[in-house]
N, C-alpha and C positions, 0 to 999 in steps of 0.2 A: 413249646408246645406242640405237642404231636396231633394228627389229626384223628387219632382216638378219643383224645380227650377233649376235643374241641366243641363248645356250646353253642350255638349259634343265638345271636340278638334277638329279641322278639321287638321285632318292629312296632314303634308306637302307633303309625299310621300306614296304612295300606290304601292306595289309590285305587277306588273300585269304580270302574265305567259302568258296571251293572246300575249301583247305585246312582251314578249319573243321569243314567236313563230313566230309572223309576224316579227319580226328581221331577224329570221333564213330565212323565207319563202321568204325575200324580196319583189321584184315587180312582176308586175302579169305573168311575162313568169316563175317563179319559179314552177309555179302550173303547166304549161305545160309541164316543162322539167321534172319534176317529174312523170307526171303521164306516160312518156315513158319510163323512166326509173325502173318504176316498173315491165315493161313487161322485163328487163333486161339489160345487158350492151349495149351502144350504142357509135358508133364515132359522132364527131362534124357534118359531113357531115350526117349522118342519123338524126340525132337532126333536122338540119336545113330543110330536106327533111319532117318529120312529122309534123313539125311547120312552114309551110311556109309562115306565116305573121312575123314572128321574123326576125330582120335583123342580119347579123353576129355578127356586134358590139353588139347587145344588149342580143345576146346568150351569146357571151362569157362574155361579165360583168356577165350575170345569172349564167354562169358556176363559175367562180373564184368565187363570193357571195357565190355558194353553198358549194366550195371547203374550204374555208376559214372557214365557220359556219361547216365544219364536215359532213355534209349531202352527200356529193360524194366523192370519191377518182378519180383521173385523173393518167391514166396509158399509158405513153409514150413508143413506139416501135422504134427502131433505125432502121426504114426503110426508103426508099428512095422513094416518099417523107414518113416525118414522120406521123406515125399512133397515134393516140391519142384517148383514149377510156373513156369512164364516166360509173363508178359503184357508185350504192347507198352503204353507209356504213350502221350498223346496225340503228344508229342514223337517216338516211334518209330513213332507210326500215318502220321505226317506225311511220312515217310519213302517210303511206297509208291509217291506220283506219280511222285518221283525215280526210284527202280528200276523202277518201269513204262516209264518214256522210256529208260530202258537199257536194257531187254529189247527194245522195239521196234526200237532202233538197232542193236541184234546182229542181231536178224533181219533188219534191211534189209541191214547192210554186214557180217556175218558171216561 
């Protein structure tokens, strides 16, 4: 078979690291939660005040997802009422540059 007659095979699956990143980030609220946690540890109520458009249910879901993906850690303190704080893991902190670049792109083209 000559090079001119070669028809490449269509790959069945192409691994896409962008898809993996998007799976970790989850829904639209994850970006806003990460933005706030880049500034430091926050409690649930603080996050809710800083992101007023997110419902408690959506915020809880987003925090659970990010925790499952290893992006943040949830620390529970035995107070009355219970105090829960969220902190980025090294994996979560590593997303800062990606989001910073997205912010710059939006400023330029948005």
